[in-house]
N, C-alpha and C positions, 0 to 999 in steps of 0.2 A: 504494499500500499504506499502511495506517495506521502511524503511529509506534508503537513499543512503549510500553506503559503503564509509568509510573513509580510507585513507592510513594507513596501519599498523593495521587495525582492521580485525577481522574475517568476513567472508561473509556468509550471510544466503541464503541457497538454499531451496526452498520449492515449492510444487505443491499445487495449490489452484484453484478449479473450472477449471480444464484442462488448467491452465496456469502455466508454469515453471518460477518461479521468481528466478533470479540470481542477488542477491543484489536488486537494483532498476530496473533492466532490466527485461522485461516480454517477454516471448516466448510462443506462443500457442504450446501445446504438439503435435498437428497434424503436426507442422512444423519440428519436430525432425526426422532426417533421420536415425541416428544411435548413439549408446552410447557405449563407449569402455573404459576399464580400463587396464592400462599397466604401466610398469616402463619406464619412459622417459630416453632414452640413452643420454649421454653427447655429445656435439659437438666435435668430435675428431679433425677435421680440425682446429677449433679455439684453441683447446688445443695444437696442434702442433705448431701453430704460437706463442702462449704464451710461450711454453717451449723453442722454438728457441730464443725468445727475452730474456728469463731468462738466457739461456746459454751465449748469447752475453754479457749481463750485468755482469754475473759472471766472464767471461774472462776479461772484461774491469776493473772490481774491482780488480781482481787478478794482472793484469798488472800494475795498478796504485799503488798497494801495493808494488810490486816488484821494481818499479821505484823510490819510495820514500825511499828505503833502509830498508824496513821492511821485511827482508829476512825470518823472522819466520812466515810470514803470511800464510793464507790458500792457498793451491795449487789450480790451476784451476780445477783439476779433482774433488776435494772436493766440491768446489762451484757448479760445473756443476752437480754433483750427488745430491746435496741438492736441486737445482732448479728442477731437474727431479722428485725427491721424492715429492716435494710440488705440482707439476702439477698433478702427478698420484694420490695423496691423494685427491686433489680437484675433479678430474674426478670421482673417485669411490665413493666419498661422495655425489656427486651431482645427483646420480640416484634417481629421485623422482617418487613415484607412482602418477599417474595422472588419472583423470576422464575426458574423452573428449566427449563432446556432439556436434554432427554436425547437422546443420540445413539444410533444403532443399535448401536454398540460397547458401550453400557452406561455410557459416560462421562456425567457431568452437569456442567452449567455453572450456577452459582448467582449471580444478580445481585440487587441491591437498590436501592430508591429509597424516599424517605419516603412517597409516596402510592401506595396499592395500585391506585387507579383508573388511574394512569399506567402501572403495570406491566401491567395488563389490556389497556390500549390497545396497548402495545408487543407483547405476546404475540399479540394479534389481527393486528397488522401482520406479524409473523413468519409466522403461519399463512396469511395472505392472500398473502404473497410465495411460499410453497411452491406454491400453485396458479396463480399469475400470474407467469411468468418475467420479464416486463418491469418489474415493480414493484420500486422501490428506495427506501430510506429510511435515515436516520441519526439517532441519538439518543445522549445521554450518560447513563451510569449510574454507580453506585458498585459496586465489586466487594465481595463478601462472603466472609469466611473465618471459620470457627469458632474458629480459634486466634488471630485478631488482630481484635478487634472495634473497635479504634480507628483502623485504617488501611484503605486501599483496596487490597485484595488479591483475586485471583480464587481461587475454590475449585472445583477440578475433580477429581471422584472417579470411580473405576471404570475400566472399559475394559481391553482387553488390552494389557499393557505400559505403561499410563499411570501415571506416578508423580506426576502433578500438577506444580505449579509449586513449585520449591524457593526458600525465602526465605533 
């Protein structure tokens, strides 16, 4: 049995005796309903709220600088432009390639790796293992979680009674 994954460590994904191991979680391959690889699009609504907050903060900072007599301070348009550039850079930088494995129960497992071609190869190996019971493989991935983009955490959603992993 694989060791349980620790925060900040890579995650082992392997197929052994028709069982898909995602870290220490075991899923029978017969319960896999589909496997897909794509680039996860950023949450534009969340980014809009963040950019609005950054614009407000930029305006407040600019007004504060003007009221203290620092007339040579940055103008509101410069601070606003800087805030928008930061939000756009974060949005375009955050498009991650992901491997999604959905189970018959409706649960999904989302994993990521820097190269989308590697994820496609892993997805093909999972699908091949479904039809060939003798096939086994092992690989190392990063876990992806929408609430913690800087650590290695699994994101499991849906299913009956599934609450996911608690951090």
